[in-house]
C-alpha positions in Angstrom: -12.5 11.1 77.5 -13.0 12.5 81.0 -16.6 13.0 82.0 -18.0 15.6 84.4 -21.3 15.8 86.1 -22.2 19.5 86.0 -24.9 22.1 85.6 -26.1 23.4 82.3 -27.8 26.8 82.6 -31.2 27.4 81.1 -34.0 29.9 81.9 -34.1 33.6 81.4 -31.9 36.4 82.8 -32.3 36.6 86.5 -34.3 33.4 86.7 -31.8 30.5 86.3 -32.9 26.9 85.8 -30.3 24.2 85.5 -30.1 20.7 84.0 -27.8 18.3 85.8 -25.9 16.6 83.0 -23.0 14.2 82.4 -20.8 15.8 79.8 -17.4 15.6 78.3 -15.1 17.9 80.3 -14.0 19.6 77.1 -17.5 20.6 76.0 -18.9 24.1 76.5 -21.0 24.8 79.6 -24.3 24.8 77.7 -23.1 22.7 74.9 -23.2 19.0 74.0 -23.8 16.5 76.8 -23.9 12.7 77.1 -27.0 12.3 79.4 -29.4 14.5 81.2 -29.5 13.3 84.8 -32.0 15.8 86.3 -33.0 19.4 87.0 -32.3 22.0 89.6 -34.4 25.1 90.2 -32.9 27.5 92.7 -35.8 30.0 92.3 -38.1 28.1 94.7 -37.8 27.9 98.5 -36.5 25.3 99.2 -34.7 24.7 95.9 -36.4 22.1 93.7 -34.2 19.2 92.7 -35.4 16.4 90.4 -32.7 13.8 90.0 -32.4 10.3 88.5 -30.4 8.7 91.3 -29.6 5.5 89.5 -28.3 7.3 86.4 -26.1 9.5 88.6 -24.7 6.5 90.5 -24.0 4.7 87.2 -22.0 7.7 85.9 -20.1 7.9 89.2 -19.1 4.2 88.8 -18.0 5.0 85.3 -15.6 7.6 86.6 -17.5 10.8 86.1 -16.3 13.6 88.4 -18.9 16.0 89.7 -18.2 19.7 89.9 -18.4 21.4 93.3 -22.0 22.6 92.9 -23.1 19.3 91.3 -21.4 17.4 94.2 -23.5 19.4 96.7 -26.7 18.6 94.7 -25.8 14.9 94.5 -25.0 14.8 98.2 -28.3 16.5 99.1 -30.3 13.9 97.1 -28.3 11.0 98.5 -26.5 10.0 95.3 -23.1 10.0 97.0 -24.4 7.9 99.9 -25.9 5.4 97.5 -22.6 5.2 95.6 -20.8 4.6 98.8 -23.2 1.9 99.9 -23.0 0.2 96.5 -19.2 0.2 96.7 -19.5 -1.6 100.0 -21.9 -4.1 98.5 -19.4 -4.7 95.6 -16.6 -5.2 98.1 -18.7 -7.6 100.2 -18.7 -5.4 103.3 -22.5 -4.9 103.3 -25.4 -6.9 101.9 -27.6 -5.3 99.2 -30.7 -5.4 101.5 -28.8 -3.6 104.3 -27.5 -1.0 102.0 -31.0 -0.4 100.5 -32.5 -0.2 104.0 -29.9 2.4 105.0 -30.5 4.4 101.9 -34.3 4.3 102.3 -34.1 5.4 105.9 -31.8 8.3 105.0 -34.2 9.4 102.2 -37.2 9.3 104.6 -35.4 11.4 107.2 -34.3 13.9 104.5 -37.8 14.2 103.1 -39.2 14.8 106.6 -36.8 17.6 107.1 -37.8 19.1 103.8 -41.5 18.9 104.7 -40.8 20.5 108.1 -39.0 23.4 106.4 -41.8 23.9 103.9 -44.4 23.9 106.6 -42.3 26.2 108.7 -42.0 28.7 105.8 -45.8 28.5 105.3 -46.4 29.2 109.0 -44.1 32.1 108.9 -45.8 33.5 105.8 -49.2 33.1 107.4 -48.1 34.8 110.6 -46.6 37.7 108.6 -49.9 38.0 106.6 -51.9 38.1 109.8 -49.7 40.8 111.3 -50.0 42.9 108.1 -53.8 42.4 108.1 -54.1 43.5 111.7 -52.0 46.6 111.0 -54.1 47.4 108.0 -57.3 47.1 110.0 -55.9 49.5 112.7 -55.1 52.0 110.0 -58.5 51.6 108.4 -60.2 52.0 111.8 -58.2 55.2 112.5 -59.0 56.6 109.1 -62.8 55.8 109.6 -62.7 57.5 113.0 -61.0 60.6 111.6 -63.6 60.8 108.8 -66.5 60.4 111.3 -65.0 63.1 113.5 -64.6 65.4 110.5 -68.2 64.7 109.4 -69.4 65.4 113.0 -67.5 68.7 113.1 -68.9 69.7 109.7 -72.5 68.9 110.8 -72.0 70.8 114.0 -70.7 73.8 112.1 -73.6 73.6 109.7 -76.2 73.5 112.5 -74.6 76.6 114.2 -74.7 78.5 110.9 -78.3 77.6 110.2 -79.8 79.4 113.2 -77.6 82.4 112.5 -78.8 82.6 108.9 -82.4 82.3 110.0 -82.0 85.2 112.5 -80.5 87.4 109.8 -83.3 86.6 107.3 -85.9 87.5 110.0 -84.1 90.8 110.8 -84.0 91.8 107.1 -87.7 91.0 106.7 -88.8 93.1 109.6 
């Protein structure tokens, strides 16, 4: 039986949500699977990936072949690096402590990049919101000035009409 690590689609139309699963290659895309390894949500920015790294490495050592998309996800979370390092430990090229230290350092660096991206997106969003608020305040100020000008013009017209009506009433009385 050949095993694939692949994505199983869930979620509603237009809002996909995926499970990362180890499944028999002959099974349907959303059908029977052997083990759920994690989840992948592409709807968030950056995409949210929750993955059991040890389970994925176990399946890779058992001969599971990831699909192209699953390979990208596994690579992004460091599963392929951990598999590579553990292969080196099994062959005696690296010690387990060195391999674990390399993997931990890589994960730290990757998480710092992700945090930087999230904060950059938040800063961009805040800047765009500030620009929109400034533009909205300018439009509101222009609108208020136009209303005040119109009200002044109406009051001036009303004061000009008032003496004229008083003069006409005095002429009719006399």
